[in-house]
C-alpha positions as CSV (number, residue, x, y, z in Angstrom):
1,M,110.7,90.0,114.3
2,D,108.3,88.0,113.1
3,N,105.1,90.5,113.6
4,C,107.2,93.8,112.4
5,I,105.4,95.1,109.3
6,F,108.3,97.1,108.8
7,C,110.5,93.7,108.9
8,K,108.3,92.2,106.2
9,I,108.5,95.1,104.1
10,A,112.3,94.7,104.4
11,K,112.4,91.7,103.4
12,G,110.2,91.9,101.2
13,D,107.2,89.7,102.3
14,I,104.9,92.5,102.1
15,P,105.3,93.8,98.7
16,V,105.6,98.4,98.5
17,K,106.8,100.4,95.5
18,K,111.0,100.9,97.0
19,L,112.1,104.5,96.2
20,Y,115.3,103.6,97.4
21,E,117.0,100.0,98.3
22,D,120.7,99.1,99.7
23,E,122.1,97.2,101.7
24,Q,120.7,99.2,105.0
25,V,117.6,100.5,104.0
26,V,114.5,100.3,102.6
27,A,112.2,103.6,101.7
28,F,108.8,103.7,100.3
29,N,105.7,105.9,100.3
30,D,103.8,106.1,103.2
31,V,100.2,104.7,103.0
32,N,98.5,107.6,105.1
33,P,100.7,110.7,103.8
34,Q,100.5,113.8,105.6
35,A,101.9,115.9,103.0
36,P,102.3,115.8,98.8
37,T,105.5,113.7,99.6
38,H,105.5,111.5,102.7
39,V,108.4,108.4,102.0
40,L,109.2,106.3,104.9
41,V,112.7,105.4,105.4
42,I,113.1,102.4,107.3
43,P,116.2,100.2,108.3
44,H,116.1,96.2,107.3
45,T,117.6,95.9,111.0
46,H,114.9,95.7,113.7
47,I,115.6,98.0,116.2
48,A,112.2,98.9,118.6
49,T,113.0,102.5,118.8
50,L,115.7,105.3,118.7
51,N,116.0,104.8,123.0
52,D,117.3,101.4,121.7
53,L,120.4,103.1,119.3
54,T,124.1,101.6,120.4
55,H,127.5,102.8,119.3
56,D,126.8,99.6,116.4
57,N,124.4,101.1,114.9
58,Q,124.3,104.7,115.2
59,Y,125.5,105.8,111.6
60,L,121.8,104.4,110.6
61,I,120.4,107.3,111.2
62,G,123.2,109.5,109.6
63,H,122.0,106.8,106.4
64,M,118.6,107.2,106.7
65,A,118.8,110.8,106.3
66,T,121.4,111.0,103.3
67,V,118.9,108.6,101.4
68,A,115.7,111.4,102.4
69,A,118.0,114.2,101.7
70,K,118.3,112.3,98.5
71,I,114.6,111.1,97.8
72,A,113.7,115.0,98.8
73,K,115.9,116.4,95.6
74,D,115.2,113.7,93.1
75,V,111.4,114.8,94.0
76,G,112.3,118.4,93.4
77,H,111.7,119.7,97.2
78,A,115.1,120.1,98.2
79,E,115.1,123.5,97.3
80,N,112.2,124.6,99.2
81,G,112.7,122.4,101.9
82,Y,111.7,119.3,103.6
83,R,111.1,117.8,106.9
84,L,112.3,114.3,108.6
85,V,111.0,113.6,111.7
86,M,111.4,110.4,113.6
87,N,109.3,109.6,117.1
88,C,109.9,107.9,119.7
89,N,107.9,105.7,121.9
90,Q,104.4,106.7,122.4
91,D,103.9,110.0,123.6
92,G,106.6,110.7,120.8
93,G,104.0,109.7,118.6
94,Q,106.1,106.5,117.2
95,S,103.1,103.8,116.3
96,V,105.1,101.4,113.9
97,F,107.6,99.9,116.7
98,H,110.6,99.8,113.9
99,I,112.6,103.0,114.1
100,H,111.9,105.0,110.8
101,M,112.3,108.2,109.5
102,H,109.6,110.7,107.7
103,L,110.0,112.7,104.6
104,L,107.6,115.1,104.1
105,S,107.7,118.2,101.7
106,G,105.9,119.6,98.7
107,R,103.8,122.2,101.0
108,Q,104.1,124.5,103.7
109,M,105.3,123.1,107.2
110,E,104.0,124.0,110.6
111,W,105.3,124.8,113.6
112,P,104.9,123.3,116.0
113,P,104.1,120.5,114.4
114,G,101.5,119.1,117.2
């Protein structure tokens, strides 16, 4: 997708400090952090929303969660806890229409989230 900022990041057209990358996903710090650690995990493949997942790409969500858990452990927040969030469409809070997972940690999370 030519206009998708996350596709541009995944391709390397927009430079970010990558915390993790493999053939499936890229992880980097959110530019508008909502917690001391706020990392985005995005797939290289453009999938607009969670509604667009198919049987062929459903494994990505598990891989994204595994990568986020590794990062939480690497930054020392796995033991105290962290939150993983995926938003879907406008009412769900999605602002970039390329699926992504938020890893939030380093502070007490509130419930309900808002």
